PAZAPA-4460 file (N, C-alpha, C; in steps of 0.05 Angstrom, whole numbers, plus 32768, in hexadecimal, padded with zeros to 4 digits):
% residues 222
    n_x    n_y    n_z   ca_x   ca_y   ca_z    c_x    c_y    c_z   seq   type   mol
   804A   7FF7   7FEB   8051   800E   7FF4   8037   8020   7FF0     1      M     A
   8028   8027   8006   800E   8030   800B   8006   804A   7FFF     2      P     A
   7FF5   804C   7FF6   7FE8   8066   7FF4   7FC7   8062   7FFF     3      T     A
   7FB6   8076   7FE7   7F9F   8073   7FF0   7F8F   807E   7FE7     4      S     A
   7F79   806C   7FD7   7F5E   8076   7FC5   7F4D   8081   7FD1     5      E     A
   7F41   807F   7FF0   7F33   8091   7FF7   7F48   80A9   800D     6      T     A
   7F5B   80A4   8014   7F63   80B8   8027   7F72   80CB   8011     7      G     A
   7F76   80EE   8021   7F84   8104   8017   7F98   80F9   8003     8      P     A
   7FA1   810E   7FE6   7FB4   8107   7FDF   7FCA   8125   7FF3     9      A     A
   7FDC   811D   7FEA   7FF3   8136   7FF9   7FE5   8151   7FEB    10      L     A
   7FEC   8165   7FFF   7FDF   817E   7FF2   7FE8   818C   7FDB    11      P     A
   7FCB   8196   7FCA   7FDD   81A3   7FB0   7FE8   81BA   7FB4    12      S     A
   7FF8   81C0   7F96   8005   81D9   7F9A   7FF5   81F9   7FA3    13      A     A
   7FD4   81F2   7F9F   7FD0   820B   7FAA   7FD2   820B   7FCD    14      S     A
   7FD9   81F7   7FD9   7FD6   81F6   7FF6   7FF5   8209   7FFD    15      R     A
   8002   820F   7FEB   801A   8221   7FF4   8013   8238   7FFC    16      S     A
   7FFA   8243   7FEF   7FEF   825B   8001   7FF0   825A   801D    17      A     A
   7FE6   8247   8027   7FDE   8244   8044   7FFC   8248   8059    18      D     A
   8014   823E   8045   802C   824B   8056   802D   826D   8058    19      L     A
   8028   8274   8068   802B   828B   8073   8046   8296   8065    20      A     A
   8050   82AF   805F   8067   82B9   805D   8076   82C3   807B    21      P     A
   8092   82BA   8071   809C   82BB   8095   80BA   82D0   8091    22      V     A
   80BE   82DA   80A4   80D1   82E6   80A6   80F0   82E2   80A5    23      D     A
   80FF   82DB   808A   8118   82CD   808D   8131   82D7   809E    24      R     A
   812C   82EF   80AA   8140   82F1   80BF   813C   82E1   80DD    25      K     A
   8121   82DD   80E4   8119   82C8   80EB   8119   82AB   80F4    26      R     A
   812C   829A   80ED   8131   8286   80E9   8126   8275   80FB    27      Q     A
   8110   8261   80F7   8102   8255   8113   811E   823C   811D    28      P     A
   810D   822E   8133   811F   8217   8135   810F   8206   8144    29      S     A
   811C   81E8   814B   8110   81D6   8156   80EE   81CB   8149    30      G     A
   80DE   81C8   8154   80C3   81BE   814A   80BD   81D2   8137    31      D     A
   80B9   81E4   8141   80B0   81FD   812A   80C1   81FD   810F    32      E     A
   80D6   81F7   8112   80E5   81FA   80F0   80E0   81E1   80E4    33      A     A
   80E1   81C9   80F6   80D4   81AD   80EA   80BC   81AE   80E4    34      R     A
   80AA   81BB   80EF   808D   81B3   80E1   8089   81CB   80CB    35      G     A
   8098   81DB   80C9   809C   81F1   80B4   80A6   81DF   80A4    36      R     A
   80BB   81CD   80A1   80C8   81C7   8087   80BB   81AC   8082    37      A     A
   80A7   81A6   808F   809A   818F   8089   8088   818E   807A    38      M     A
   807C   81A2   807F   805A   81B7   806B   8068   81BC   804D    39      R     A
   807C   81C6   8050   808A   81D9   803F   808E   81B8   8030    40      A     A
   80A1   81A9   8035   80AB   8196   8028   808A   8179   8019    41      A     A
   8079   817F   8028   8060   8177   801B   8059   817B   8005    42      I     A
   8058   81A2   8009   804A   81B0   7FF8   8060   81AA   7FD7    43      S     A
   806F   81B2   7FD8   8084   81B2   7FC9   808B   8192   7FB7    44      V     A
   8081   8177   7FC8   807E   8164   7FB8   806A   8162   7FAC    45      I     A
   8051   816A   7FB8   8036   8168   7FAC   803A   817D   7F8D    46      A     A
   804B   8194   7F8C   804A   81A2   7F74   805B   8195   7F5C    47      E     A
   8079   818D   7F63   808B   8186   7F56   808F   8167   7F53    48      K     A
   8086   8159   7F66   808C   8131   7F6A   80AB   8134   7F79    49      G     A
   80A5   8125   7F7F   80C1   8116   7F8A   80DB   8115   7F80    50      T     A
   80E1   8111   7F6C   80F5   8113   7F5A   80FE   8131   7F56    51      A     A
   80F2   8149   7F54   80F9   8160   7F52   8100   816E   7F63    52      A     A
   8100   8165   7F7D   80FE   8166   7F9A   8116   8178   7FA8    53      L     A
   811D   818C   7FAB   8134   81A3   7FAD   8130   81A9   7FCC    54      R     A
   8142   81A5   7FD3   814C   81B1   7FEF   8145   81CC   7FF3    55      M     A
   8148   81DB   7FDF   8152   81F8   7FDF   812C   81FF   7FD3    56      S     A
   811C   81ED   7FC7   8106   81F3   7FC1   80F6   81F1   7FE2    57      D     A
   8104   81E0   7FED   80EC   81DC   8008   80F3   81F3   8015    58      I     A
   810E   81F8   8018   811C   8211   802B   8109   822E   8020    59      A     A
   8101   8232   8009   80F4   824E   7FFF   80D2   824B   8006    60      A     A
   80CF   8233   8002   80A8   8230   8008   80A6   8235   8028    61      R     A
   80BD   8228   803C   80BB   822C   805A   80C7   8244   8061    62      A     A
   80CC   825A   804D   80D9   826B   805D   80F0   826C   8063    63      G     A
   80F9   8256   8065   811D   8250   8078   8132   8251   805D    64      M     A
   8151   824D   8072   8165   8255   8061   8165   8235   8052    65      S     A
   816E   822E   8043   8175   820E   803B   8191   8204   8053    66      T     A
   819C   8214   8061   81AE   820F   8070   819B   8207   8083    67      G     A
   8188   8214   8092   8170   8201   80AC   815F   81EC   809B    68      H     A
   8163   81E8   8086   8154   81CC   8076   8162   81B8   8081    69      I     A
   8182   81C4   8078   8193   81A8   807A   8195   819C   8095    70      L     A
   8196   81B8   80A9   819C   81B4   80C4   8190   819E   80CC    71      Y     A
   816E   81AB   80CD   815D   8190   80D9   815B   817F   80C0    72      H     A
   8161   8178   80B5   8157   815C   80A3   8172   8155   809B    73      F     A
   8184   8159   8095   81A6   8157   8093   819F   8149   8073    74      G     A
   8192   813A   8065   8191   8135   8044   8179   8137   8042    75      R     A
   8175   8134   8024   8159   8136   801C   8154   8118   8021    76      K     A
   8160   80F9   8022   8156   80EB   8027   814D   80E7   8041    77      D     A
   8150   80F3   8051   814B   80F8   8072   812C   8103   806E    78      R     A
   8122   811C   805F   8112   8127   8062   80F8   811C   8058    79      L     A
   80FF   8109   8046   80EF   80FD   8035   80DF   80E2   8045    80      L     A
   80F4   80DB   8057   80EC   80C1   806A   80D7   80D4   8079    81      L     A
   80E1   80EB   8082   80CC   80F3   8096   80B4   80F4   808B    82      E     A
   80BB   8109   8078   809D   810D   8068   8089   80EE   8061    83      V     A
   8097   80E0   8058   808C   80C4   8058   807C   80BE   806F    84      L     A
   808E   80B8   8083   8086   80AC   809E   8067   80C8   80A6    85      A     A
   8072   80E1   80A6   805D   80F1   80A0   803A   80E7   809B    86      W     A
   803A   80E5   8080   8030   80DB   806D   8020   80BD   8077    87      S     A
   802E   80AD   807C   8024   8099   807F   8013   8098   809F    88      Q     A
   801D   80AC   80B4   800D   80AD   80C9   7FF7   80B8   80C9    89      A     A
   7FF0   80C6   80B8   7FE2   80DA   80AD   7FCD   80BE   8099    90      D     A
   7FD3   80B4   808A   7FBE   809D   8079   7FB6   808F   8093    91      L     A
   7FCD   8083   80AA   7FB9   806C   80B2   7FAD   8073   80C3    92      W     A
   7FAE   808B   80CD   7F95   809A   80E1   7F7F   809F   80D3    93      A     A
   7F7F   80AA   80BA   7F62   80A9   80AD   7F57   808C   80A2    94      R     A
   7F6B   807B   809C   7F62   8059   809C   7F55   804F   80BA    95      F     A
   7F5C   8056   80CF   7F52   804D   80ED   7F34   8059   80E4    96      Q     A
   7F39   8074   80EB   7F1E   807E   80E6   7F07   807B   80DB    97      R     A
   7F0C   806C   80BC   7EFB   805D   80A9   7EF8   8043   80AE    98      A     A
   7F16   8034   80C4   7F0A   8018   80C9   7EF8   8011   80E3    99      A     A
   7EFA   802A   80ED   7EE2   8029   810B   7ED0   802B   8109   100      D     A
   7ECD   8035   80F9   7EAB   803B   80EB   7E9A   8021   80D2   101      Q     A
   7EB1   8014   80CA   7EA6   7FFE   80BB   7E99   7FE6   80CE   102      A     A
   7E84   7FDB   80BA   7E72   7FC6   80CD   7E7A   7FAB   80C9   103      A     A
   7E94   7FA0   80BE   7E9A   7F88   80BE   7EBC   7F89   80AE   104      S     A
   7EC7   7F75   80B9   7EDD   7F6A   80B2   7EE4   7F6F   808C   105      P     A
   7ECD   7F69   807D   7ED0   7F67   8066   7ED0   7F87   805D   106      A     A
   7EC2   7F9C   806C   7EC1   7FB2   8065   7ED9   7FC1   806B   107      E     A
   7EEF   7FBF   8083   7F04   7FBE   8089   7F15   7FB9   8072   108      K     A
   7F14   7F9F   806A   7F26   7F95   804F   7F27   7FAD   803B   109      L     A
   7F12   7FAF   8030   7F09   7FC0   801B   7F0E   7FDB   8021   110      D     A
   7F15   7FE7   803A   7F21   8000   803D   7F43   8000   8042   111      L     A
   7F49   7FDE   8048   7F68   7FE6   8046   7F6F   7FDF   802D   112      F     A
   7F61   7FD7   801B   7F6F   7FD3   7FF9   7F6A   7FF2   7FF1   113      V     A
   7F5E   8003   7FF8   7F50   8014   7FEE   7F66   802B   7FFA   114      R     A
   7F70   802A   8010   7F81   8039   801D   7FA4   8033   800D   115      F     A
   7FA2   8020   8002   7FC4   8015   8005   7FC4   8018   7FE2   116      Y     A
   7FB2   8014   7FD2   7FBC   8014   7FB5   7FB9   803A   7FB0   117      L     A
   7FC9   8042   7FA3   7FCC   8058   7F94   7FAE   805D   7F89   118      P     A
   7FAD   807A   7F8F   7F93   8087   7F88   7F91   808C   7F67   119      R     A
   7FA9   8092   7F59   7FA5   8091   7F3F   7FCC   8090   7F3A   120      H     A
   7FD0   808E   7F1D   7FEB   8093   7F10   7FF2   80AF   7F1A   121      Q     A
   8010   80A8   7F23   8015   80C3   7F30   8013   80C9   7F48   122      G     A
   8001   80B7   7F5A   7FFA   80BD   7F79   801F   80C6   7F81   123      D     A
   800E   80D9   7F94   802F   80E8   7F9F   8037   80D7   7FB6   124      E     A
   8027   80CD   7FC9   8023   80B6   7FD6   8036   80AA   7FD2   125      R     A
   803B   8092   7FBC   8047   807E   7FB8   8057   8083   7FAC   126      Y     A
   8061   809A   7F9B   8071   80A6   7F8D   807F   80A1   7FA1   127      A     A
   807D   80B1   7FB6   808D   80BC   7FCB   809F   809E   7FD8   128      L     A
   8089   8088   7FDD   8095   8073   7FE2   80B2   8061   7FD4   129      W     A
   809E   806A   7FB9   80B9   805D   7FAC   80D1   8069   7FA8   130      T     A
   80D5   8085   7FA7   80F3   8095   7FAD   80FC   808F   7FC2   131      Q     A
   80EB   808A   7FD8   80F7   808A   7FF1   810E   806E   7FF5   132      V     A
   80F6   8052   7FE4   80FD   8035   7FED   8111   803D   7FD5   133      L     A
   8115   8047   7FC2   812D   8049   7FAB   8148   8058   7FB6   134      A     A
   814B   8066   7FCB   8161   8075   7FD6   816F   8065   7FE9   135      Q     A
   818F   806B   7FEB   819B   805A   7FFE   8198   8068   801A   136      G     A
   8186   8055   8024   8182   8058   803C   8190   8053   804E   137      N     A
   8198   805A   8069   81B0   8051   807A   819D   803F   808D   138      D     A
   81A7   8033   809F   819E   801C   80B9   817A   802F   80C5   139      E     A
   8188   8045   80CA   816C   8054   80D7   8157   805A   80C9   140      A     A
   815D   8064   80AD   814D   8062   8096   813D   8049   808F   141      G     A
   8144   8032   8095   813F   801A   808A   812C   8014   809D   142      R     A
   8132   801D   80BD   8123   8015   80CB   8103   8021   80C6   143      K     A
   8109   8035   80BE   80ED   8045   80C4   80DB   8035   80A7   144      I     A
   80EA   802D   8099   80DB   802A   8080   80D0   8013   8086   145      L     A
   80E5   8001   8095   80D6   7FDD   8099   80C2   7FE5   80B2   146      T     A
   80C1   7FF9   80BF   80AE   7FFD   80D5   808A   8003   80C5   147      E     A
   8093   8011   80B4   807F   801D   80A4   806C   800F   8095   148      L     A
   8082   7FF6   8089   8076   7FDE   8075   8067   7FCF   808E   149      L     A
   8075   7FC3   80A3   8069   7FBA   80B6   804B   7FC2   80BC   150      D     A
   804D   7FDA   80C0   8037   7FE7   80C7   8016   7FDD   80BB   151      G     A
   8020   7FD3   809D   8009   7FCC   808E   8003   7FB9   808C   152      W     A
   8016   7FA4   8091   8010   7F88   8091   8007   7F87   80AD   153      D     A
   8010   7F91   80CB   8000   7F8E   80D8   7FDF   7F99   80DA   154      E     A
   7FD9   7FA5   80CB   7FBF   7FA6   80C7   7FB5   7F9E   80BB   155      R     A
   7FB6   7F97   80A1   7FAB   7F84   8090   7FA9   7F65   80AC   156      L     A
   7FBC   7F5B   80B2   7FBC   7F42   80C4   7FA7   7F45   80DA   157      E     A
   7F9F   7F64   80E3   7F8D   7F5E   80F9   7F73   7F5F   80F5   158      A     A
   7F6E   7F6A   80D0   7F59   7F64   80C2   7F4F   7F49   80BF   159      I     A
   7F61   7F3B   80AE   7F68   7F1F   80B2   7F5A   7F0E   80CB   160      L     A
   7F69   7F0F   80E0   7F67   7F05   80F8   7F4C   7F0C   8102   161      R     A
   7F38   7F29   80FE   7F28   7F23   8108   7F08   7F1B   80F5   162      E     A
   7F0E   7F1E   80D9   7F01   7F12   80CF   7F03   7EF4   80CC   163      G     A
   7F16   7EE8   80D7   7F15   7EC5   80D6   7F0F   7EBF   80F2   164      R     A
   7F14   7ECC   8101   7F05   7EC7   811F   7EE3   7ECC   8123   165      D     A
   7EDE   7EDA   8111   7EBB   7EE1   8111   7EB0   7EC7   80FC   166      L     A
   7EC1   7EBC   80EF   7EB7   7EAE   80DB   7EAF   7EB4   80C8   167      G     A
   7EB5   7ECE   80C3   7EB3   7EDE   80A7   7EC4   7ED9   8091   168      H     A
   7ED9   7ED0   8092   7EF4   7ECB   8083   7EF5   7EAF   8089   169      F     A
   7F14   7E9E   8075   7F0C   7E86   8072   7F2B   7E87   808B   170      A     A
   7F30   7E6E   808B   7F44   7E6C   80A2   7F62   7E6B   8098   171      D     A
   7F6B   7E7D   8096   7F87   7E81   807B   7F9A   7E89   8092   172      V     A
   7FB5   7E7F   808A   7FC8   7E88   809B   7FD2   7EA7   8096   173      D     A
   7FD2   7EAF   80AC   7FC8   7ED6   80B0   7FEB   7EDA   80A6   174      L     A
   8003   7ED5   80AB   8017   7EDC   80A4   801D   7ED4   8084   175      T     A
   8010   7EC2   807E   801B   7EBB   8060   800F   7ECA   804B   176      E     A
   7FF1   7ECD   8058   7FDA   7ED2   804B   7FE6   7EEF   8040   177      F     A
   7FE8   7F03   8059   7FF6   7F1B   8058   8000   7F1D   804E   178      T     A
   8014   7F12   8048   802F   7F14   8036   8028   7F13   801E   179      I     A
   8017   7F03   800C   800E   7F05   7FFA   8003   7F1C   7FF1   180      R     A
   7FEB   7F1C   8000   7FD6   7F2F   7FFC   7FEC   7F4E   7FEF   181      A     A
   7FFF   7F57   8009   8008   7F6F   7FFF   8018   7F70   7FE8   182      V     A
   8028   7F54   7FDB   8031   7F4F   7FC6   8029   7F57   7FB9   183      A     A
   8015   7F4D   7FB4   7FF9   7F5A   7F9B   7FEF   7F6C   7F9A   184      M     A
   7FEF   7F76   7FB4   7FE2   7F9C   7FB2   8000   7FAF   7FA7   185      L     A
   8017   7FA5   7FB0   802D   7FB8   7FA8   802D   7FAE   7F8D   186      S     A
   802E   7F92   7F7C   8033   7F97   7F64   8016   7FAA   7F57   187      G     A
   8003   7FA3   7F5F   7FF2   7FB8   7F56   7FF4   7FD7   7F58   188      I     A
   8000   7FD8   7F67   8005   7FF7   7F72   8020   8008   7F57   189      S     A
   8024   7FEB   7F56   803E   7FF5   7F42   8036   7FFA   7F2A   190      E     A
   802B   7FE1   7F19   8014   7FD9   7F02   7FFF   7FF8   7EFD   191      D     A
   7FF2   8004   7F12   7FE8   8023   7F16   7FF7   8039   7F12   192      V     A
   8010   803A   7F23   8026   804E   7F26   802E   804C   7F0C   193      M     A
   8036   8038   7EF7   8042   8038   7EDE   8034   8046   7EC5   194      F     A
   8011   803D   7ECE   7FFE   8046   7EB2   7FFE   8033   7EA4   195      G     A
   7FF8   8017   7EB3   7FF2   7FFF   7E9B   7FD6   8004   7E93   196      R     A
   7FD5   8009   7E78   7FB3   8005   7E76   7FA2   7FF7   7E7B   197      S     A
   7FA2   7FD9   7E85   7F8F   7FCA   7E97   7F88   7FD5   7EA8   198      R     A
   7F90   7FE6   7EBB   7F80   7FF6   7ECE   7F74   8010   7EC6   199      W     A
   7F6A   8013   7EA9   7F61   802E   7EA0   7F42   802A   7E97   200      Q     A
   7F3C   800B   7EA1   7F20   8009   7E95   7F16   7FF1   7EAC   201      H     A
   7F27   7FED   7EBD   7F22   7FDA   7ED8   7F30   7FE7   7EF1   202      T     A
   7F21   7FE2   7EFE   7F27   7FF5   7F23   7F39   7FD5   7F2D   203      S     A
   7F4D   7FE5   7F30   7F61   7FD4   7F43   7F5C   7FD0   7F5F   204      A     A
   7F4D   7FE5   7F6B   7F43   7FD9   7F85   7F29   7FC4   7F7F   205      H     A
   7F1E   7FC7   7F6A   7F02   7FAF   7F66   7F17   7F92   7F61   206      A     A
   7F29   7F93   7F52   7F31   7F85   7F4D   7F4E   7F6C   7F63   207      F     A
   7F55   7F87   7F74   7F68   7F79   7F8A   7F54   7F6C   7F92   208      A     A
   7F3C   7F72   7F9E   7F26   7F77   7FB6   7F16   7F5F   7FB1   209      L     A
   7F16   7F57   7F94   7F03   7F3C   7F8B   7F1A   7F26   7F9B   210      A     A
   7F3C   7F28   7F8F   7F46   7F17   7F94   7F4E   7F09   7FB1   211      A     A
   7F53   7F1D   7FBE   7F56   7F1A   7FDC   7F39   7F0C   7FE1   212      L     A
   7F1C   7F16   7FDE   7F0D   7F0C   7FEA   7F05   7EEF   7FDD   213      E     A
   7F0D   7EE4   7FC7   7F0C   7EC7   7FBE   7F15   7EB6   7FD5   214      R     A
   7F32   7EC4   7FDF   7F3E   7EAD   7FE9   7F3C   7EB0   8004   215      E     A
   7F2D   7EC4   8015   7F23   7EC3   802E   7F04   7EB5   8030   216      L     A
   7EF8   7EB2   8019   7ED5   7EAF   801B   7EDA   7E96   8030   217      R     A
   7EC5   7E8D   8041   7ECB   7E72   8052   7EC3   7E56   803F   218      P     A
   7EC8   7E44   8047   7EBE   7E2A   803D   7E9F   7E2E   8039   219      T     A
   7E9A   7E1D   8025   7E76   7E22   801C   7E68   7E38   801C   220      G     A
   7E74   7E4B   801D   7E6D   7E68   8005   7E73   7E71   7FED   221      Q     A
   7E58   7E6F   7FE2   7E5C   7E79   7FC4   7E63   7E90   7FBA   222      G     A
***
């Protein structure tokens, strides 16, 4: 459940001031309403967290009626899925811009680990992942989540393939290594979010990166 150590957090509560007051007599429709609801949801999540999120809070922040929020998103779980998809698209765009500037596959691997792990205990992006995965998602929702999760596997596998082809990484089984690496990163992420004391004095990023680099070191290199 990727987040980002270097990527942006969800907007803080202070960003709610950026949402200009709206005339409640004029209820928006279509893309305007969806965009307004999305920005309001992100603002409320940053302020209250996902567990305390209520559709009425989003409606109030967006200057819309609860009925309009329900009309556009149907249910809270559907709204959270859309917010999660938006969040991941934003994170992937930032990751790609950083990766495009990286000088080597090793630097891209470093970036991948940084963007995947929570920035801190209570990271909003990771908290959102946790809640969305835990809720009862329908077939359409599971498809969205699967695509998001697979997206991270694909990005890591591309980095590993580039490093292997250039001789920078060992000739590992890409699929098997990716599965193990993502499982390790997810486990560390849960530890960080739980607040395990071991990560108060040790960098989760440094620990995870060192573990991956040991396995990827080409034979003969110290």
